[in-house]
N, C-alpha and C positions, 0 to 999 in steps of 0.2 A: 504494500500500500504506500503510495507516494505521499510525501508531506507537502503541504502548501508552502508558498514563499513566506507567508506570515508566521507559520509554525516553525519553519527553519530559523527565521530571525529570532523568534521567541526563545528557542532552545539555546541558540548561540549567545544571545544577550544575557540570558540567565547564567550560563557558565562563565561568561566574561565578568559579570558583576561579582559572583561568588569568589572566583579566583583572584580578582583584583583586591579583595579584602585581606588576602594573605600577602603582606608586603614583601617585596624583594628589594634588592639593592637599588637605591634611588640615584637619579642623575642630579643630585644637589651638590653644593660645594664640598669638595673632598676634605675629610678630616683624617689626617694621618695619625697613626699610632706607632710607637716604637718601644721595644722591650728595654732599650738602653736608657729610656726616660722613665724615672720613677717619681712617685709623689714625695718620698723622703729626699731624693736627690734634688728635686726642685726646691724643697724647703731649705735645705742647707745652702744651696746656691744663692737663693734670695737673701738668706741671712748675712752672707758675706757682703752683700751690697747694701744692707740695712744700716742706717746711721747708728743704731744702737750697738752694732758690733764694735764701734769705736770706744764704747764705754769701758771695755776691758782695760785699755791702756789708762783711762782716766782713774778708774778704781785702783788699779795697781799703783799709780803715781801717788794717789791720796793715802793709800795704806803704807807705802814706803815712806812718805813724808811723816806720818804719825809714828811709825816705828823708829825712824831716825831721831825724831824729837824725844821719844821716850828713852832712847839709849844714850842721850847726852848726860854728862855728869851733873850739870846744874839745870835748874828749872828755867832760868832766863839767861840771856847773854851776860858773860862776865864783864864787869865794868872796871876800867882803870881811870884813876883821877890823879892829877898833879896840881898842887896849889903853892903859890909863892906870895909872901908878904915882905915888905920892907918900908922904912920910914923916910925914903928919899924926899917925898913931897912934904913931909911934916918936919919932924925934929932933925932929921938927917944925922942921927947918932950912930948909924951903921947897923941898926936892927935888921935882921933877916930871918926869914922862916921858910923852909921848904918842906912840903908834905906830899907824899905819894902813897897811893893805896890801891887795893884791888877789892871789889865787892862781888860776892858770889851768892846767888839766890838758891836756896835749898828746896828740894822737892817736898811737897806736903805728903803725909802718909797716904799711901794707896793711889796717888796721882799717876805715877809711872805705870802701875798695873792697869789702870783704867785706860790709859793712852794706848797701851799694847793691845788691850781687849778691843778697843775701837778699830784698830788695824785688822784684827782677825774677823770682826763682824763685817767690815767693809768688803773684805775678800770673800766672805761667805755670801754676800749679796750677788756676786758675779754669776755663779751658776743659776741662782734663782732668777736673776734678770734675763739670762740667756734662755731659760726654759719659757719664761713669759713671752719673749719676743718670738721664739720659735712657734709657740702656740698661736700667736696672732698671725704669723705668716701662713701656718697650716690652714687657718680659716680662709685666708685670701686665696690660697691655691684650691681649696675645696670649691669655693664659689666659682672660680674661673673654669675649672674642669667640668663641674656639673652644669654650669650655664651653657657650655658648649654642647654637652650631651643632650640636654633637654631641647635646645634649639635645633640640634640635628634631627631629633625625632619629629619635631614639629615641621621642619622643612621637608623631610622625607614624606610625611603624610600629605602635606600640601602638594608636593609633586605628583604623588599617585592619584590624589583627588583630581588634579588637573588632567592627568592622562586618562583617567576613567571618564571624565566629562567629555574629552575629545572623542573617545571611542563611542560613547553614547550618542554624541552629536552625529557621528557618521551613520549609525544605525537609524537614527531619527530621520536624517536626510534621505536615506534609501527608502524608508517607508513613506516619506512625503512624496518622493518621486513616483512611488508605486500607487499613490492615491490613498494609502491607508491612514495617513495623518494629514492634518491641515497645515498650511504653510506657516501659520503662527507658531506651531510647535517647533518648527525648524529654527525660527528666530529665538524662541525661548531656550532651546538647547544651546544655541550659539552664545546667548547672554550668559548662560550658566558656565559655559567653557571659559568665557572672558573673566568671569568672577573668580573661578578657580585658578586661572593663570595669574590674576592679580594677587590672590592670596599666596600663591607659591612664591612669587617675586618678593613679597613682603617678608615671608618667613625665611626665605633664603638670605635676604639682606640682613635679617636679625642674626642668623647663623654666622655670616661673614663678620659681623660686628663683634660678636662674642669670641670668635676665633682670633680676630685681630687683637682684641684686648689680651687674650691669653698669650699670644706670641709676643706682644709688646712688653708685657710685664715679666714673663719668664725668659724671653730670648730664645725659646725653642719653637721649632716649626711643628713638631709632632707632640701629641699628647701621650701620657703614659698608657701602656696597654692594659695594665691592671689598675682600675680605680675603685672597684667595689671594696667595701669594708665589712668586717665582721662586727656585729653589734656587741658592745662590751657587756659583761655580766653586772657591772656596777650600775646601781640605780639611784645613787645619791652623791652629792658633792661632798668631798672630804678635805682634810687639811693639806693633802698632797697636791691639790689643784694648783697649777703654776700661777694662776692669777691671784690666789690667796697666799701661796707660799712666799711670794715676793713681799707682800704686805707684812706677813709674820716676821720675815727677816728684817725688814725695815724697822719694825717696832722694837726688835731686840737691839738694833743699832742705835735707835733713838734713846732707848733706856740708858745705854752706855754714854751717849752724848749728854744726857741729863745728869749722870753722875759726874761727868767732866765739867758740866756747867757750874757745879758747886765750887769748883776751883777757879772759875774764870775771873771773878773779881776778888779772889782771896789774896791777902798780902803774904807773900812768901817770906819766911825767915831769911835774913841776910847775914852772912859772915863777911867781915872786912878785915883785911890784913894790910898794914901800912908802915911806913918809916917816916920819921920826922927829924929834920935837921934845922937847928935854930941857934941864934946867939943874941945877946942883949945889946951890946955895943960893938963898935968896930974893932976895939982892942981886945975883945974877948974871943975865946976859942969856940968853935961850933960844938953844940951838944947833940948827940945822936940818940934817938930812942925808937923802939919798935912797939907798934900798937896792934891790938886785937879787939875787934868790936862785934857785937851781935845785936840785931834789931828784929823785932817781931811785933805783930799787931795784937792788941788786947782782945778785941772783939770785932770781927768783920762780917758777922752773920747777915746783918741787914743789907750789906752791899752784895751778897751772893744771891739774895732772893729773886731779883728780877730775871737773871739768867736761868735760874732753876724753874721759875714760873713759865717762862717762854718755852723752855724745853718740854715741860709738862703739857703745854698747849699743843705743841707739835705732835706729841704722842697721841693726844686725844683726837686730833684731826685725822691722823692716819687710822686710828682704831674705828672711828665713825665711817671713814671711807671704806674700810674693810667690811664692816657690817653691811653697808649699802651694797657693796659688790657681791657679798655672799647671797643676799636676798635676790639680787638681779640674776645671778648665776642659777640659783635654784628655780627661779621663775622661768628662765630660758630652758632649763632642762625639762621641767614639767611640760612646758609648751611643746618642746621637741618630741617628747615621748607621746604626748597626746596626738600630735600631728602624724607620727609614725603609725600609731594604732588606727587612726582615722583612715589613713591611706590604705592600710591593709584591708579594712572593712569595705572600703569603696571598691577595691580591686575584686574582692570576692563577689560583690553585687554586680560589678561590671561584667564579669565573666558570664553570669546568668543573662545579663542584658544583651550581650553579644549573640548568644545562642537564640534568644527570642527575636532580636532584630533581623537576624539572617533568615529565619523562617518567615518572618513578616515580609521581608523584602521579596522572597520568592513568590508569595501570594500576591503582593502588590504588582509585581512584574507580570504575573500571569493575567491579572485583571487589566493591566495596561495594554497587553498584547491583544486582549479580546475586545478592546475598545470600551471597557467598563470603567476605566480610570483615566483621569486627565494626566497629562505629562507633568504638570506642576506638582500634583500630589505624589506622583511616582518619584520625582526628584527629591521631594521632602523625605520620602521613605529611604531613598538611596543615601541621602546626606546623613540621616539618622544612623544608618548602619556604618557608614564611614567614620562618623564622629565616635561611635561606640568603640570601634577598633582603635582609633586614634587615642581615645581616653585610656584604653587598656595599656598600651605601650607607654604612654606618658606616666600613668600611675606606677608602672614597674620601675621607671627611672626615678620618679619622685620618692618611691619607697627607699631605693638605694641612697638617694641624697639625704633623706630623713635619717637614715642610719648614720651617715657621716655627720649630720648635724648633732645627733645625740652624743656621738663620740667626742665631737668638738666641745659640746657643753660640759661634758665630764672632764675636760682637760686632757684628752687623749689625742696624740698626734698619729702619725702613720706607723 
């Protein structure tokens, strides 16, 4: 039994639509991947270019300066003085006095130890600072890579929707020529093709933009081959989070600075050693004597209080900032976990939606071929099936990105 021309077109178009929903490689902007490019490698490469990498030298210099100060013999620079008196302007009896001495400031109890402790804490900030910056860079890399991945999926689907529209237009034109459809249906199919072409150009331009941003910032032409991450078992922010760890270390350093502030306006005990050479009249012999002096403050507590209070305020400011950050981090983590779970639920529903829309499309297509359905209604059904498949693959990418976001919120790098 031979099939009519309309029936042949019906079967062919049905197979075309169903096969087109299973996407193949798209003719969109090429996104290259390379095994030699890794997420971890990108992170460390960007760290070398980051201004914060220069802080290593700054902290080293500051710690060295504090250590050198603490290792000096005296708390302040040693002072030498020379004094001379004579009565030439007055009586001119030949009176002369020469005095020379050296003053040495002594360290207060515990001051040298606190200065050395400050050096140790400054050096301890280096790894904490480095971990914080690396975590910030990892967030940037994750955004760059997943922006490209999502844009690629969107561009691929837009391309296939355009190709599908072109093939549908060809079938509609054949039926118009055969007299099965009105000429307006051919114009509608052409308009639909133009819309899909415009959408493809828009999505592909977005892909090129995100790819350019990735290449500009990383200096790499290819993306890492492996960008998927395993979801961490951790479900809460802890003290090891790099963003919190740097605050904890700074608080320790500030406590040491507060202890040093108590010495800032303190009067150091001074020991002076000097020699005196004098005579009463010109006909007398010079008399030589050796002197030893000690000076210290009776009570300098009130003079120390402003520096101590300022140091306490700095500690309080950092502690408040840390608490705010901890709240923000926990909020971000909760939001990321909720988004991940929501995406997973949406994907599960979407898989059912795809199966339903594909069956619905077959029925709508059959009605269209029998002349029981308008072309515009059939196009809506087709777009519904295309969007359903598009959403499925987009959700799969978004779930992977959500996993990366959860790891980022937990302070985990690559």
